[in-house]
Structures are given as C-alpha cells and as structure tokens.
N, C-alpha and C positions, 0 to 999 in steps of 0.2 A: 504494500500500500504506500502510495506517495501522495502526500497532502500538499495542496496548493492554496495560498492565501493571496488574493489580489488586493493590495492596499489602495489601489485606485478606485475600487468599488466599495470597499469597507466604509461603513458609516459610524463605527465605534460603539455599537450597541453592547458589546461585551458578552453576548450569549455564548460564544465559543469558549471564552475563559471560564465561565460558570459551568459549562458542560464538560470540558476537557482541559483542566488547568495545567496538566503536565505537557500538553502539546501546544497550547495557545496562551498568549499573554497580550496585554495592551501597552502600547507605547505611552510613557509618562508625558512625552512631548506633545503628541497629537491625539492620543486615545485610540489610534488605529491598531489593527491586529498585528501581532508579532508571532511568527511561526517559530516555536522553540524546537520542534522535532518534526522535520518533514517526512521522516520514515518511522512512525511510532511502532511500538511493539504490538503483537497480536492481542495482548491484554487490553490495550487502549482502543482497539478497533471499534467496538460498539459505541464508545463515547465520542470518538471522532466522527463516525457516521451520523450520530445524533446531532453533533455540533454543525455539521454540513446542512442537515435538514432544517435546523432552527435558525440558521443565519438569515436575518431579515433582508440583507442586501444581496445575497447570493455570491458573496466574495470568496467562499470556500468551495473547494472541489477536491475530489479524489481521483487519481489516475492509477 
C-alpha cells in the first residue's frame, strides 16, 4: 500500500490525523496534511483506508 496526500487539495480538516495519527499529521505552519508514513504497515491499513474515505476534500489516495 502506498499512500498519497495532495497538499494542494487539502483543506486542513484534520480527519486523517484523528483517524490514523501514526500515518498523518498536520503542519503547524498551515494546518495542511503531512504524510508521516507513505508505506504504512498492514496493521495500519484499515485506519488508512478509513482516513481516505472520510477526507472531506479528497486529498488522500491509495495506490
């Protein structure tokens, strides 16, 4: 699993951080998504998939 986070689309809602805090964070500077782990472990897969689903801007994707 490879996670992608598009900061150009991100609106800083923070749902990803709440859903998968080991994979996502928010920049203190602008509040936009920071991808901490683009290739998370299998144990984090369910949380990452949920974060992609709940992202209101569609900034997250999995390939």
